[in-house]
C-alpha positions as CSV (number, residue, x, y, z in Angstrom):
1,M,-21.9,8.7,0.1
2,G,-20.8,6.8,-3.0
3,L,-18.1,7.8,-5.2
4,G,-20.3,9.0,-7.9
5,A,-17.9,8.1,-10.9
6,E,-19.1,5.7,-13.6
7,R,-16.6,2.7,-13.7
8,R,-16.1,0.8,-17.1
9,T,-13.6,-1.6,-18.2
10,R,-11.8,-0.3,-21.3
11,P,-11.0,-2.8,-24.0
12,S,-7.3,-3.5,-23.9
13,T,-4.7,-5.9,-24.8
14,E,-3.1,-5.3,-21.5
15,Q,-2.7,-8.4,-19.3
16,H,-5.7,-8.5,-17.0
17,L,-4.8,-9.2,-13.3
18,T,-6.7,-12.3,-12.2
19,S,-5.4,-13.6,-8.8
20,E,-7.5,-12.5,-5.9
21,R,-6.7,-11.0,-2.6
22,A,-7.6,-13.1,0.3
23,A,-9.6,-11.7,3.1
24,G,-7.8,-11.2,6.5
25,A,-8.9,-10.2,9.9
26,P,-7.9,-6.8,11.1
27,A,-4.5,-6.7,12.8
28,A,-4.1,-6.2,16.5
29,L,-1.4,-4.2,18.5
30,A,0.1,-5.8,21.5
31,R,3.1,-5.4,23.8
32,D,6.9,-5.5,22.8
33,G,8.6,-3.9,19.8
34,L,6.8,-0.5,19.3
35,S,8.5,2.3,21.1
36,R,6.6,5.2,22.8
37,A,7.9,7.5,20.1
38,R,6.4,5.2,17.3
39,L,3.1,5.1,19.3
40,D,3.0,8.8,19.6
41,D,3.7,9.2,16.0
42,M,0.9,6.8,14.9
43,A,-1.5,8.7,17.3
44,A,-0.4,12.0,15.4
45,A,-1.0,10.4,12.2
46,G,-4.4,9.1,13.3
47,R,-5.5,12.8,14.1
48,E,-4.2,14.0,10.6
49,I,-6.3,11.1,9.0
50,T,-9.3,12.2,10.9
51,E,-8.9,15.7,10.1
52,C,-8.5,15.1,6.5
53,M,-11.6,12.8,6.1
54,H,-13.7,15.3,8.3
55,V,-12.9,18.2,6.1
56,L,-14.0,16.3,3.0
57,E,-17.0,14.9,4.6
58,K,-18.2,18.3,5.5
59,A,-18.3,19.2,1.7
60,E,-19.9,15.8,1.0
61,L,-16.7,14.6,-0.7
62,N,-14.4,11.7,-0.1
63,L,-10.8,10.6,-0.7
64,V,-11.2,8.7,-3.9
65,G,-13.8,11.1,-5.4
66,E,-10.9,13.7,-5.1
67,V,-8.5,11.7,-7.3
68,L,-11.1,11.0,-9.8
69,R,-12.5,14.3,-10.1
70,G,-12.5,16.0,-13.4
71,H,-11.4,12.7,-15.2
72,G,-14.7,11.5,-16.5
73,T,-15.6,7.9,-16.8
74,F,-13.5,5.7,-14.4
75,Y,-11.7,3.1,-16.6
76,E,-10.2,0.0,-14.9
77,H,-6.4,-0.2,-15.2
78,E,-5.9,3.5,-15.8
79,H,-3.9,5.6,-13.3
80,Y,-5.7,8.4,-11.5
81,P,-4.8,11.1,-11.6
82,P,-3.2,10.7,-15.0
83,Q,0.8,10.8,-14.7
84,D,0.3,9.8,-11.1
85,V,1.0,12.2,-8.0
86,Y,4.7,12.8,-7.4
87,D,6.6,15.1,-5.1
88,H,9.7,16.3,-6.7
89,E,11.4,17.1,-3.3
90,T,10.5,13.9,-1.3
91,H,10.4,11.6,-4.4
92,A,7.3,10.1,-3.2
93,Q,4.6,8.9,-5.6
94,Y,1.2,7.4,-5.7
95,Y,-1.9,6.5,-8.0
96,Y,-5.3,5.1,-7.8
97,H,-6.8,2.5,-9.9
98,A,-8.8,-0.7,-10.1
99,H,-8.7,-3.9,-11.9
100,R,-9.4,-6.9,-9.4
101,G,-13.3,-6.9,-9.2
102,L,-12.9,-7.8,-5.5
103,A,-16.2,-7.8,-3.4
104,G,-16.2,-4.6,-1.2
105,E,-13.3,-3.0,-3.0
106,H,-13.8,-0.1,-5.4
107,G,-10.0,0.2,-6.4
108,H,-6.8,1.0,-4.4
109,F,-3.9,3.1,-3.9
110,H,-0.3,2.2,-4.8
111,T,2.5,4.0,-2.9
112,F,6.2,4.3,-4.1
113,V,9.6,6.0,-3.3
114,R,11.8,6.8,-6.1
115,A,15.6,6.2,-5.9
116,A,16.4,10.0,-5.3
117,G,14.2,9.8,-2.0
118,M,15.5,6.6,-0.6
119,P,18.0,6.2,2.4
120,E,21.5,5.5,1.8
121,G,22.6,1.8,1.5
122,V,19.7,0.4,0.0
123,A,19.8,-1.6,-3.2
124,P,17.5,-3.8,-5.2
125,V,18.0,-7.7,-4.7
126,P,20.4,-9.5,-7.2
127,Y,18.5,-10.6,-10.4
128,A,19.7,-12.8,-13.2
129,H,16.7,-13.3,-15.4
130,A,15.8,-11.5,-18.6
131,E,13.2,-8.9,-17.6
132,A,14.6,-5.3,-17.4
133,W,14.1,-3.7,-14.1
134,P,14.2,0.1,-13.9
135,R,17.6,1.6,-13.0
136,G,19.3,4.7,-11.7
137,E,16.7,7.5,-10.9
138,E,13.8,5.3,-12.1
139,A,14.4,2.4,-9.8
140,L,11.2,3.1,-7.7
141,A,10.1,0.8,-4.8
142,H,6.5,-0.3,-4.1
143,L,5.7,0.3,-0.5
144,V,2.2,-0.9,0.1
145,G,-1.3,-0.9,-1.6
146,I,-4.3,0.6,0.3
147,S,-7.7,-1.0,-0.8
148,M,-10.6,1.5,-0.7
149,D,-14.4,0.5,-0.4
150,P,-17.2,2.2,-2.6
151,Y,-17.5,4.8,0.0
152,G,-13.9,6.0,-0.2
153,R,-12.8,4.5,3.1
154,P,-9.8,2.2,3.6
155,V,-10.6,-1.4,4.0
156,G,-7.2,-3.3,3.4
157,L,-3.4,-3.1,3.1
158,F,-1.5,-5.5,0.7
159,T,1.8,-5.9,-1.3
160,V,2.3,-7.3,-4.7
161,N,4.8,-9.1,-6.7
162,R,7.3,-7.0,-8.9
163,W,5.5,-7.4,-12.3
164,V,2.5,-5.7,-10.9
165,T,3.9,-2.3,-10.6
166,A,7.1,-2.9,-12.7
167,D,9.3,-1.5,-9.9
168,A,12.7,-2.8,-8.7
169,W,12.5,-5.4,-5.8
170,Y,14.2,-4.2,-2.7
171,P,14.4,-6.6,0.3
172,A,11.6,-5.8,3.0
173,S,14.3,-4.4,5.4
174,D,15.2,-1.7,2.9
175,V,11.6,-1.0,2.1
176,I,10.7,-0.5,5.8
177,R,13.5,2.2,5.8
178,M,11.8,3.9,3.0
179,L,8.5,4.1,4.7
180,D,9.6,7.1,6.5
181,R,10.5,8.9,3.3
182,F,6.9,8.8,2.0
183,A,5.3,12.3,2.1
184,I,3.4,14.2,-0.4
185,E,3.7,17.8,0.6
186,H,1.9,19.6,-2.2
187,A,-1.6,20.2,-2.9
188,Y,-2.3,18.3,-6.3
189,P,-4.7,16.8,-6.8
190,S,-6.0,17.3,-3.2
191,W,-4.3,18.6,-0.2
192,P,-6.4,16.5,2.1
193,V,-5.8,13.4,0.1
194,N,-2.1,13.9,0.1
195,R,-2.0,14.5,3.8
196,W,-4.2,11.6,4.3
197,I,-2.2,9.0,2.4
198,S,1.1,10.3,3.9
199,A,-0.4,9.7,7.4
200,M,-1.8,6.2,6.5
201,L,1.6,4.8,6.1
202,R,2.5,6.2,9.5
203,F,-0.8,5.2,11.2
204,F,-0.5,1.6,10.1
205,R,3.3,1.2,10.3
206,P,3.5,-1.8,12.5
207,Q,1.1,-3.8,10.0
208,I,2.9,-2.5,7.0
209,E,6.2,-3.8,8.2
210,V,4.7,-7.3,9.0
211,L,3.3,-7.3,5.4
212,L,6.6,-6.5,3.9
213,H,8.2,-9.4,5.7
214,A,5.4,-11.6,4.8
215,R,5.9,-10.5,1.3
216,D,9.4,-11.7,1.2
217,A,8.6,-14.9,2.6
218,S,5.7,-15.6,0.3
219,V,8.3,-14.8,-2.7
220,A,10.9,-17.0,-1.4
221,G,8.3,-19.9,-0.7
222,W,6.8,-19.4,-4.3
223,A,10.4,-19.6,-5.9
224,A,11.2,-22.7,-4.0
225,A,7.9,-24.3,-5.1
226,H,8.4,-23.3,-8.8
227,P,12.1,-23.9,-9.6
228,G,13.3,-22.6,-12.9
229,V,10.6,-19.9,-13.0
230,D,11.3,-16.1,-12.5
231,V,9.1,-15.5,-9.4
232,F,9.2,-11.7,-9.9
233,E,7.4,-12.3,-13.4
234,D,5.1,-15.3,-12.6
235,R,1.6,-13.9,-13.4
236,A,0.2,-16.6,-11.0
237,L,1.6,-14.6,-7.9
238,E,0.2,-11.1,-7.9
239,V,-0.7,-10.2,-4.3
240,T,2.1,-11.5,-2.0
241,S,0.5,-10.5,1.4
242,A,-2.7,-8.9,2.4
243,L,-4.6,-7.6,5.5
244,A,-8.0,-6.4,6.1
245,V,-7.9,-3.2,8.2
246,T,-10.5,-0.5,9.7
247,L,-9.6,2.8,11.0
248,E,-12.0,2.3,13.9
249,E,-10.2,-0.9,15.1
250,Q,-6.9,0.8,14.6
251,F,-7.9,3.6,16.8
252,R,-9.2,1.4,19.5
253,A,-6.2,-0.7,19.5
254,L,-3.7,2.2,19.5
255,A,-5.6,3.8,22.4
256,A,-5.5,0.5,24.4
257,V,-1.8,0.0,23.8
258,R,-0.7,3.6,24.5
259,E,-2.5,3.3,27.9
260,E,-0.8,-0.1,28.8
261,A,2.5,0.7,26.9
262,P,5.6,-0.3,29.2
263,S,8.7,1.6,28.5
264,P,10.4,-1.2,26.5
265,G,7.7,-0.7,23.8
266,M,5.1,-2.7,22.0
267,R,4.7,-5.1,19.1
268,A,2.2,-5.8,16.3
269,P,1.0,-9.3,15.5
270,A,-1.1,-9.6,12.5
271,A,-3.5,-11.9,10.7
272,I,-1.6,-11.7,7.4
273,I,-2.7,-13.6,4.4
274,I,0.2,-14.9,2.1
275,P,-0.6,-17.2,-1.0
276,D,-0.1,-20.8,-0.8
277,P,2.7,-21.8,-3.4
278,G,0.8,-24.9,-4.0
279,D,-2.3,-23.0,-5.4
280,H,-0.9,-22.8,-8.8
281,E,1.2,-25.1,-11.0
């Protein structure tokens, strides 16, 4: 079942995002580093994901179709739903859009937490360049992007440079602490979609943590290779880490790991793709 929404590019003076996301192999789960409590929470999140997708599929609907419903032609770059989805209690936020033209990707979700929903002690990294970053209550943090295929199924996770989503840049260790704060607990624009996207960050938590650390390494490497350039505003660096995923592979891996898990826990190595700083001058 396809998405059923016509997709067009709206003529605009907005900067077109041209860098491509590299394809990666699905990450695996293995021993050491994931507690039994984390594994159990991932399993619960997997059940939530399954239920949300099942109730939509019974009605011949899908996740992406839910956020596009009622908004007519699907224009690239625009946010769906308009004004984003925001939970005023948890301060979690997301939207769906498209712009990259990648094979197999219809579009992607961007997920955020705003300042009021962040844990104590987090702060953006020091920044001495000219670009104005959001401050105070507007100092949101981008968590992770979720790539979706034309049938409304997740196919990848990725992180992006600061300029892409105009957020404030927090170190990976701080963003990882924010992951537990992401929850959309209302029914607009779709109760199943809001439950699903909240559960996705729990289900793929180990891979997201690895992606965030790879993001910081990517930015540091890029900055070292391009002295004098504001790395956070460099349009040559868009996607900072990426990973192909499938629900089926994650379910299989999680089932195997939970069966084998010793009490010390597990870890999650991953085939993370990060850009080569030498790719662009």
